N, CA, C and O atoms as a CHARMM CRD file, in Angstrom:
* protein
*
  260
    1    1 MET  N      4.08900 -30.39400  11.06800 PROA 1      0.00000
    2    1 MET  CA     4.62500 -31.56500  10.41900 PROA 1      0.00000
    3    1 MET  C      4.64700 -31.30300   8.86000 PROA 1      0.00000
    4    1 MET  O      3.72600 -30.70400   8.30500 PROA 1      0.00000
    5    2 SER  N      5.64700 -31.74100   8.25200 PROA 2      0.00000
    6    2 SER  CA     5.96200 -31.45400   6.78800 PROA 2      0.00000
    7    2 SER  C      5.06500 -32.54100   6.12300 PROA 2      0.00000
    8    2 SER  O      4.50500 -33.45600   6.72600 PROA 2      0.00000
    9    3 LYS  N      5.01500 -32.28800   4.73200 PROA 3      0.00000
   10    3 LYS  CA     4.22300 -33.13600   3.91300 PROA 3      0.00000
   11    3 LYS  C      4.86400 -34.45300   3.92300 PROA 3      0.00000
   12    3 LYS  O      4.18000 -35.46500   4.07100 PROA 3      0.00000
   13    4 ALA  N      6.23700 -34.50800   3.76200 PROA 4      0.00000
   14    4 ALA  CA     6.85900 -35.77200   3.69200 PROA 4      0.00000
   15    4 ALA  C      6.68900 -36.58900   4.98500 PROA 4      0.00000
   16    4 ALA  O      6.53600 -37.80700   4.89100 PROA 4      0.00000
   17    5 ALA  N      6.70800 -36.00700   6.14600 PROA 5      0.00000
   18    5 ALA  CA     6.50000 -36.64100   7.30300 PROA 5      0.00000
   19    5 ALA  C      5.06500 -37.31100   7.38500 PROA 5      0.00000
   20    5 ALA  O      4.85400 -38.45200   7.79600 PROA 5      0.00000
   21    6 LEU  N      4.14800 -36.44600   6.94100 PROA 6      0.00000
   22    6 LEU  CA     2.74400 -36.91900   6.94800 PROA 6      0.00000
   23    6 LEU  C      2.50500 -37.99100   6.04500 PROA 6      0.00000
   24    6 LEU  O      1.68000 -38.84700   6.36400 PROA 6      0.00000
   25    7 SER  N      3.19500 -38.07500   4.81100 PROA 7      0.00000
   26    7 SER  CA     3.02300 -39.13500   3.77900 PROA 7      0.00000
   27    7 SER  C      3.73200 -40.35400   4.32400 PROA 7      0.00000
   28    7 SER  O      3.23800 -41.46300   4.12000 PROA 7      0.00000
   29    8 PHE  N      4.87600 -40.22000   5.01700 PROA 8      0.00000
   30    8 PHE  CA     5.51500 -41.47900   5.55900 PROA 8      0.00000
   31    8 PHE  C      4.67900 -42.13600   6.67600 PROA 8      0.00000
   32    8 PHE  O      4.53900 -43.35400   6.78500 PROA 8      0.00000
   33    9 LEU  N      4.10900 -41.16300   7.53800 PROA 9      0.00000
   34    9 LEU  CA     3.12600 -41.83500   8.49000 PROA 9      0.00000
   35    9 LEU  C      1.98500 -42.46800   8.05200 PROA 9      0.00000
   36    9 LEU  O      1.53200 -43.43200   8.66900 PROA 9      0.00000
   37   10 ILE  N      1.40400 -41.97600   6.92500 PROA 10     0.00000
   38   10 ILE  CA     0.24400 -42.61700   6.20900 PROA 10     0.00000
   39   10 ILE  C      0.62200 -43.96400   5.72500 PROA 10     0.00000
   40   10 ILE  O     -0.08100 -44.96100   5.89100 PROA 10     0.00000
   41   11 LEU  N      1.92300 -43.94900   5.03400 PROA 11     0.00000
   42   11 LEU  CA     2.30800 -45.16500   4.37300 PROA 11     0.00000
   43   11 LEU  C      2.67700 -46.23500   5.49100 PROA 11     0.00000
   44   11 LEU  O      2.43700 -47.42000   5.26100 PROA 11     0.00000
   45   12 ALA  N      3.17000 -45.90700   6.51800 PROA 12     0.00000
   46   12 ALA  CA     3.41800 -46.81200   7.76900 PROA 12     0.00000
   47   12 ALA  C      2.17700 -47.32900   8.25000 PROA 12     0.00000
   48   12 ALA  O      2.08600 -48.54500   8.41900 PROA 12     0.00000
   49   13 ILE  N      1.21900 -46.59100   8.49200 PROA 13     0.00000
   50   13 ILE  CA    -0.18200 -47.05400   8.85900 PROA 13     0.00000
   51   13 ILE  C     -0.71200 -47.89600   7.97800 PROA 13     0.00000
   52   13 ILE  O     -1.23500 -48.91200   8.43600 PROA 13     0.00000
   53   14 MET  N     -0.70800 -47.70900   6.68100 PROA 14     0.00000
   54   14 MET  CA    -1.20200 -48.49300   5.58900 PROA 14     0.00000
   55   14 MET  C     -0.56100 -49.83100   5.64100 PROA 14     0.00000
   56   14 MET  O     -1.21800 -50.86700   5.54100 PROA 14     0.00000
   57   15 ALA  N      0.70300 -49.80300   5.79400 PROA 15     0.00000
   58   15 ALA  CA     1.55500 -51.12900   5.86400 PROA 15     0.00000
   59   15 ALA  C      1.07500 -52.01400   7.04500 PROA 15     0.00000
   60   15 ALA  O      0.76800 -53.20100   6.94100 PROA 15     0.00000
   61   16 ILE  N      1.05200 -51.29800   8.15000 PROA 16     0.00000
   62   16 ILE  CA     0.49600 -52.07300   9.27300 PROA 16     0.00000
   63   16 ILE  C     -0.87100 -52.65400   9.15600 PROA 16     0.00000
   64   16 ILE  O     -1.11700 -53.79600   9.54500 PROA 16     0.00000
   65   17 THR  N     -1.74800 -51.88100   8.62800 PROA 17     0.00000
   66   17 THR  CA    -3.11600 -52.33100   8.42500 PROA 17     0.00000
   67   17 THR  C     -3.10500 -53.43700   7.42200 PROA 17     0.00000
   68   17 THR  O     -3.81900 -54.42400   7.59500 PROA 17     0.00000
   69   18 ALA  N     -2.33900 -53.31900   6.39500 PROA 18     0.00000
   70   18 ALA  CA    -2.22900 -54.50500   5.41400 PROA 18     0.00000
   71   18 ALA  C     -1.81200 -55.68900   5.95700 PROA 18     0.00000
   72   18 ALA  O     -2.39200 -56.73400   5.66300 PROA 18     0.00000
   73   19 ASP  N     -0.70200 -55.66300   6.85900 PROA 19     0.00000
   74   19 ASP  CA    -0.30900 -56.75100   7.60700 PROA 19     0.00000
   75   19 ASP  C     -1.31400 -57.40900   8.42800 PROA 19     0.00000
   76   19 ASP  O     -1.40500 -58.63600   8.45300 PROA 19     0.00000
   77   20 GLN  N     -2.05400 -56.65700   9.08700 PROA 20     0.00000
   78   20 GLN  CA    -3.17500 -57.10300   9.98000 PROA 20     0.00000
   79   20 GLN  C     -4.30900 -57.72600   9.28900 PROA 20     0.00000
   80   20 GLN  O     -4.98600 -58.57300   9.87000 PROA 20     0.00000
   81   21 LEU  N     -4.56500 -57.35400   8.06200 PROA 21     0.00000
   82   21 LEU  CA    -5.80200 -57.83900   7.39300 PROA 21     0.00000
   83   21 LEU  C     -5.40100 -58.98200   6.43100 PROA 21     0.00000
   84   21 LEU  O     -6.27600 -59.51600   5.74800 PROA 21     0.00000
   85   22 LEU  N     -4.06700 -59.39200   6.34800 PROA 22     0.00000
   86   22 LEU  CA    -3.77800 -60.54000   5.57800 PROA 22     0.00000
   87   22 LEU  C     -4.17300 -61.80700   6.34400 PROA 22     0.00000
   88   22 LEU  O     -4.14200 -61.86200   7.57400 PROA 22     0.00000
   89   23 PRO  N     -4.55000 -62.83900   5.54200 PROA 23     0.00000
   90   23 PRO  CA    -4.70200 -64.09800   6.18800 PROA 23     0.00000
   91   23 PRO  C     -3.48500 -64.79500   6.68300 PROA 23     0.00000
   92   23 PRO  O     -2.39300 -64.39700   6.27900 PROA 23     0.00000
   93   24 GLU  N     -3.55100 -65.74500   7.47600 PROA 24     0.00000
   94   24 GLU  CA    -2.37700 -66.35900   8.05900 PROA 24     0.00000
   95   24 GLU  C     -1.50900 -67.12100   6.92400 PROA 24     0.00000
   96   24 GLU  O     -0.28200 -67.04500   6.98400 PROA 24     0.00000
   97   25 PRO  N     -2.07800 -67.78500   5.98700 PROA 25     0.00000
   98   25 PRO  CA    -1.11900 -68.49500   5.11600 PROA 25     0.00000
   99   25 PRO  C     -0.15600 -67.59700   4.29100 PROA 25     0.00000
  100   25 PRO  O      0.84100 -68.06700   3.74400 PROA 25     0.00000
  101   26 LEU  N     -0.47600 -66.37100   4.22900 PROA 26     0.00000
  102   26 LEU  CA     0.46700 -65.39200   3.46900 PROA 26     0.00000
  103   26 LEU  C      1.49200 -64.82400   4.42300 PROA 26     0.00000
  104   26 LEU  O      1.50100 -63.62100   4.68500 PROA 26     0.00000
  105   27 GLU  N      2.41000 -65.72900   4.97900 PROA 27     0.00000
  106   27 GLU  CA     3.28900 -65.24400   5.93900 PROA 27     0.00000
  107   27 GLU  C      4.42900 -64.41100   5.38500 PROA 27     0.00000
  108   27 GLU  O      4.90700 -63.52200   6.08900 PROA 27     0.00000
  109   28 THR  N      4.85800 -64.62700   4.26000 PROA 28     0.00000
  110   28 THR  CA     5.92400 -63.98500   3.65900 PROA 28     0.00000
  111   28 THR  C      5.50200 -62.39300   3.13900 PROA 28     0.00000
  112   28 THR  O      6.23900 -61.42400   3.31700 PROA 28     0.00000
  113   29 VAL  N      4.39200 -62.34400   2.57900 PROA 29     0.00000
  114   29 VAL  CA     3.82100 -61.00300   2.44900 PROA 29     0.00000
  115   29 VAL  C      3.60600 -60.21900   3.67600 PROA 29     0.00000
  116   29 VAL  O      3.79700 -59.00300   3.65800 PROA 29     0.00000
  117   30 GLY  N      3.20700 -60.85100   4.77800 PROA 30     0.00000
  118   30 GLY  CA     3.19900 -60.15500   6.02400 PROA 30     0.00000
  119   30 GLY  C      4.46100 -59.71800   6.51300 PROA 30     0.00000
  120   30 GLY  O      4.56300 -58.63100   7.07900 PROA 30     0.00000
  121   31 THR  N      5.43800 -60.48500   6.33800 PROA 31     0.00000
  122   31 THR  CA     6.82500 -60.10000   6.73100 PROA 31     0.00000
  123   31 THR  C      7.31300 -58.83500   5.95100 PROA 31     0.00000
  124   31 THR  O      7.90000 -57.90200   6.50000 PROA 31     0.00000
  125   32 VAL  N      7.02600 -58.89000   4.67600 PROA 32     0.00000
  126   32 VAL  CA     7.35600 -57.73200   3.75200 PROA 32     0.00000
  127   32 VAL  C      6.63900 -56.43600   4.26900 PROA 32     0.00000
  128   32 VAL  O      7.21700 -55.35400   4.37000 PROA 32     0.00000
  129   33 ALA  N      5.33000 -56.65300   4.58600 PROA 33     0.00000
  130   33 ALA  CA     4.50600 -55.56200   5.13200 PROA 33     0.00000
  131   33 ALA  C      5.18900 -54.99300   6.32400 PROA 33     0.00000
  132   33 ALA  O      5.36200 -53.77600   6.39500 PROA 33     0.00000
  133   34 LYS  N      5.59400 -55.81000   7.27900 PROA 34     0.00000
  134   34 LYS  CA     6.20900 -55.46700   8.64000 PROA 34     0.00000
  135   34 LYS  C      7.51700 -54.67700   8.34600 PROA 34     0.00000
  136   34 LYS  O      7.75500 -53.64200   8.97000 PROA 34     0.00000
  137   35 ILE  N      8.38600 -55.17000   7.37900 PROA 35     0.00000
  138   35 ILE  CA     9.62900 -54.44000   6.99300 PROA 35     0.00000
  139   35 ILE  C      9.23600 -53.16400   6.45200 PROA 35     0.00000
  140   35 ILE  O      9.84500 -52.17700   6.86400 PROA 35     0.00000
  141   36 ALA  N      8.23100 -53.00300   5.51700 PROA 36     0.00000
  142   36 ALA  CA     7.92000 -51.78800   5.01300 PROA 36     0.00000
  143   36 ALA  C      7.45200 -50.73000   6.08800 PROA 36     0.00000
  144   36 ALA  O      7.74700 -49.53600   6.03200 PROA 36     0.00000
  145   37 ALA  N      6.74200 -51.27700   7.00200 PROA 37     0.00000
  146   37 ALA  CA     6.16700 -50.45800   8.09800 PROA 37     0.00000
  147   37 ALA  C      7.36200 -49.81600   8.90000 PROA 37     0.00000
  148   37 ALA  O      7.36000 -48.65500   9.30800 PROA 37     0.00000
  149   38 GLY  N      8.35200 -50.69600   9.06600 PROA 38     0.00000
  150   38 GLY  CA     9.51900 -50.24900   9.92100 PROA 38     0.00000
  151   38 GLY  C     10.26800 -49.17100   9.11000 PROA 38     0.00000
  152   38 GLY  O     10.68100 -48.16200   9.68300 PROA 38     0.00000
  153   39 VAL  N     10.45500 -49.36600   7.76700 PROA 39     0.00000
  154   39 VAL  CA    11.16400 -48.41100   6.98200 PROA 39     0.00000
  155   39 VAL  C     10.37000 -47.13400   6.96600 PROA 39     0.00000
  156   39 VAL  O     10.96200 -46.07300   7.16600 PROA 39     0.00000
  157   40 PHE  N      9.11700 -47.15200   6.75100 PROA 40     0.00000
  158   40 PHE  CA     8.29800 -46.00400   6.56700 PROA 40     0.00000
  159   40 PHE  C      8.28100 -45.28500   7.98100 PROA 40     0.00000
  160   40 PHE  O      8.30700 -44.05500   8.03200 PROA 40     0.00000
  161   41 ALA  N      8.24300 -45.97200   8.99500 PROA 41     0.00000
  162   41 ALA  CA     8.29500 -45.33100  10.43100 PROA 41     0.00000
  163   41 ALA  C      9.54200 -44.58700  10.66800 PROA 41     0.00000
  164   41 ALA  O      9.52000 -43.47900  11.20400 PROA 41     0.00000
  165   42 SER  N     10.75900 -45.22600  10.24100 PROA 42     0.00000
  166   42 SER  CA    12.06800 -44.63100  10.36200 PROA 42     0.00000
  167   42 SER  C     12.18200 -43.34700   9.52100 PROA 42     0.00000
  168   42 SER  O     12.74700 -42.33900   9.94500 PROA 42     0.00000
  169   43 LEU  N     11.61100 -43.44300   8.29700 PROA 43     0.00000
  170   43 LEU  CA    11.69900 -42.30300   7.43800 PROA 43     0.00000
  171   43 LEU  C     10.78600 -41.22600   7.98100 PROA 43     0.00000
  172   43 LEU  O     11.11100 -40.05300   7.79100 PROA 43     0.00000
  173   44 PHE  N      9.61800 -41.52600   8.67300 PROA 44     0.00000
  174   44 PHE  CA     8.84600 -40.55700   9.25000 PROA 44     0.00000
  175   44 PHE  C      9.51600 -39.87200  10.41600 PROA 44     0.00000
  176   44 PHE  O      9.37100 -38.65600  10.54200 PROA 44     0.00000
  177   45 VAL  N     10.23600 -40.56000  11.27700 PROA 45     0.00000
  178   45 VAL  CA    10.99700 -39.89000  12.27900 PROA 45     0.00000
  179   45 VAL  C     12.04000 -39.04300  11.74500 PROA 45     0.00000
  180   45 VAL  O     12.27000 -37.95600  12.27600 PROA 45     0.00000
  181   46 ALA  N     12.76500 -39.49300  10.62900 PROA 46     0.00000
  182   46 ALA  CA    13.90100 -38.72100  10.06100 PROA 46     0.00000
  183   46 ALA  C     13.30700 -37.52800   9.52800 PROA 46     0.00000
  184   46 ALA  O     13.95400 -36.48900   9.65600 PROA 46     0.00000
  185   47 ALA  N     12.06700 -37.48200   8.88900 PROA 47     0.00000
  186   47 ALA  CA    11.53500 -36.41200   8.20200 PROA 47     0.00000
  187   47 ALA  C     11.02800 -35.36800   9.23900 PROA 47     0.00000
  188   47 ALA  O     10.94500 -34.17300   8.95500 PROA 47     0.00000
  189   48 LEU  N     10.69700 -35.87100  10.43800 PROA 48     0.00000
  190   48 LEU  CA    10.35000 -34.99000  11.60200 PROA 48     0.00000
  191   48 LEU  C     11.68100 -34.21400  12.06000 PROA 48     0.00000
  192   48 LEU  O     11.63100 -33.05100  12.46200 PROA 48     0.00000
  193   49 PHE  N     12.75500 -34.87300  11.97700 PROA 49     0.00000
  194   49 PHE  CA    13.99400 -34.15600  12.57200 PROA 49     0.00000
  195   49 PHE  C     14.51400 -33.28900  11.54100 PROA 49     0.00000
  196   49 PHE  O     15.10800 -32.27100  11.89700 PROA 49     0.00000
  197   50 VAL  N     14.36900 -33.55700  10.26800 PROA 50     0.00000
  198   50 VAL  CA    14.75700 -32.58800   9.16300 PROA 50     0.00000
  199   50 VAL  C     13.94400 -31.56100   9.13100 PROA 50     0.00000
  200   50 VAL  O     14.40000 -30.42700   8.98300 PROA 50     0.00000
  201   51 GLY  N     12.63200 -31.79000   9.26100 PROA 51     0.00000
  202   51 GLY  CA    11.66400 -30.65600   9.13900 PROA 51     0.00000
  203   51 GLY  C     11.89000 -29.56700  10.31600 PROA 51     0.00000
  204   51 GLY  O     11.58300 -28.39600  10.09300 PROA 51     0.00000
  205   52 ARG  N     12.40200 -29.93200  11.51200 PROA 52     0.00000
  206   52 ARG  CA    12.65700 -29.07100  12.52700 PROA 52     0.00000
  207   52 ARG  C     13.81300 -28.20300  12.28200 PROA 52     0.00000
  208   52 ARG  O     13.84200 -27.06500  12.75100 PROA 52     0.00000
  209   53 ARG  N     14.78400 -28.68800  11.56200 PROA 53     0.00000
  210   53 ARG  CA    15.99700 -27.92700  11.25800 PROA 53     0.00000
  211   53 ARG  C     15.82600 -26.72600  10.25400 PROA 53     0.00000
  212   53 ARG  O     16.53300 -25.71900  10.29000 PROA 53     0.00000
  213   54 ILE  N     14.84000 -26.93700   9.38300 PROA 54     0.00000
  214   54 ILE  CA    14.58500 -25.85500   8.37100 PROA 54     0.00000
  215   54 ILE  C     13.64900 -24.78800   9.02200 PROA 54     0.00000
  216   54 ILE  O     12.52000 -25.10000   9.39800 PROA 54     0.00000
  217   55 LYS  N     14.08600 -23.66900   9.13100 PROA 55     0.00000
  218   55 LYS  CA    13.29200 -22.63200   9.69100 PROA 55     0.00000
  219   55 LYS  C     12.94300 -21.53000   8.77900 PROA 55     0.00000
  220   55 LYS  O     13.82100 -21.12000   8.02000 PROA 55     0.00000
  221   56 PHE  N     11.88600 -21.05100   8.76100 PROA 56     0.00000
  222   56 PHE  CA    11.31800 -20.01700   7.92200 PROA 56     0.00000
  223   56 PHE  C     11.72600 -18.68000   8.44900 PROA 56     0.00000
  224   56 PHE  O     11.40400 -18.33500   9.58600 PROA 56     0.00000
  225   57 ASP  N     12.47500 -17.86700   7.60000 PROA 57     0.00000
  226   57 ASP  CA    12.81300 -16.49900   7.95700 PROA 57     0.00000
  227   57 ASP  C     11.91500 -15.53200   7.27600 PROA 57     0.00000
  228   57 ASP  O     11.88800 -15.33700   6.06100 PROA 57     0.00000
  229   58 PRO  N     11.12600 -14.89900   8.24100 PROA 58     0.00000
  230   58 PRO  CA    10.14200 -13.80200   7.73200 PROA 58     0.00000
  231   58 PRO  C     10.94500 -12.67200   7.07300 PROA 58     0.00000
  232   58 PRO  O     10.38300 -11.97900   6.22500 PROA 58     0.00000
  233   59 VAL  N     12.13000 -12.45700   7.38400 PROA 59     0.00000
  234   59 VAL  CA    12.88900 -11.21600   6.98500 PROA 59     0.00000
  235   59 VAL  C     13.11100 -11.26100   5.42000 PROA 59     0.00000
  236   59 VAL  O     13.25300 -10.26500   4.71000 PROA 59     0.00000
  237   60 LEU  N     13.11900 -12.56900   5.00200 PROA 60     0.00000
  238   60 LEU  CA    13.38000 -12.67200   3.41400 PROA 60     0.00000
  239   60 LEU  C     12.12300 -12.27200   2.67900 PROA 60     0.00000
  240   60 LEU  O     12.23100 -11.96200   1.49300 PROA 60     0.00000
  241   61 ARG  N     10.95100 -12.24900   3.26200 PROA 61     0.00000
  242   61 ARG  CA     9.74700 -11.83200   2.42100 PROA 61     0.00000
  243   61 ARG  C      9.83700 -10.34100   2.15600 PROA 61     0.00000
  244   61 ARG  O     10.32400  -9.53700   2.95000 PROA 61     0.00000
  245   62 GLN  N      9.31100 -10.03300   0.93600 PROA 62     0.00000
  246   62 GLN  CA     9.22600  -8.71600   0.58200 PROA 62     0.00000
  247   62 GLN  C      7.84800  -8.24400   0.50100 PROA 62     0.00000
  248   62 GLN  O      6.97800  -8.96100   0.00600 PROA 62     0.00000
  249   63 ALA  N      7.58400  -7.02000   0.98200 PROA 63     0.00000
  250   63 ALA  CA     6.17200  -6.44700   1.05100 PROA 63     0.00000
  251   63 ALA  C      5.76000  -6.15700  -0.43700 PROA 63     0.00000
  252   63 ALA  O      6.58000  -5.68400  -1.22300 PROA 63     0.00000
  253   64 LYS  N      4.50600  -6.44200  -0.79600 PROA 64     0.00000
  254   64 LYS  CA     3.90500  -6.18300  -2.15200 PROA 64     0.00000
  255   64 LYS  C      3.70900  -4.64400  -2.23200 PROA 64     0.00000
  256   64 LYS  O      3.18300  -4.03300  -1.30200 PROA 64     0.00000
  257   65 PRO  N      4.10000  -4.08900  -3.25600 PROA 65     0.00000
  258   65 PRO  CA     3.84500  -2.60000  -3.50600 PROA 65     0.00000
  259   65 PRO  C      2.40100  -2.31500  -3.72800 PROA 65     0.00000
  260   65 PRO  O      2.02600  -1.16200  -3.94300 PROA 65     0.00000
């Protein structure tokens, strides 16, 4: 898992946690937190796909003299 994917996963979990811990009267802030969680979860999935396409080629490494 790439660093970007991990950070998006943590941000999505934080947004869900913030939504769950908010009191009932703050409905608009809860809606914003749910939208943020959805965006971060989507970016997490996208980062996973992008991370799979970039392969490391060990042939490019040079041996140290």
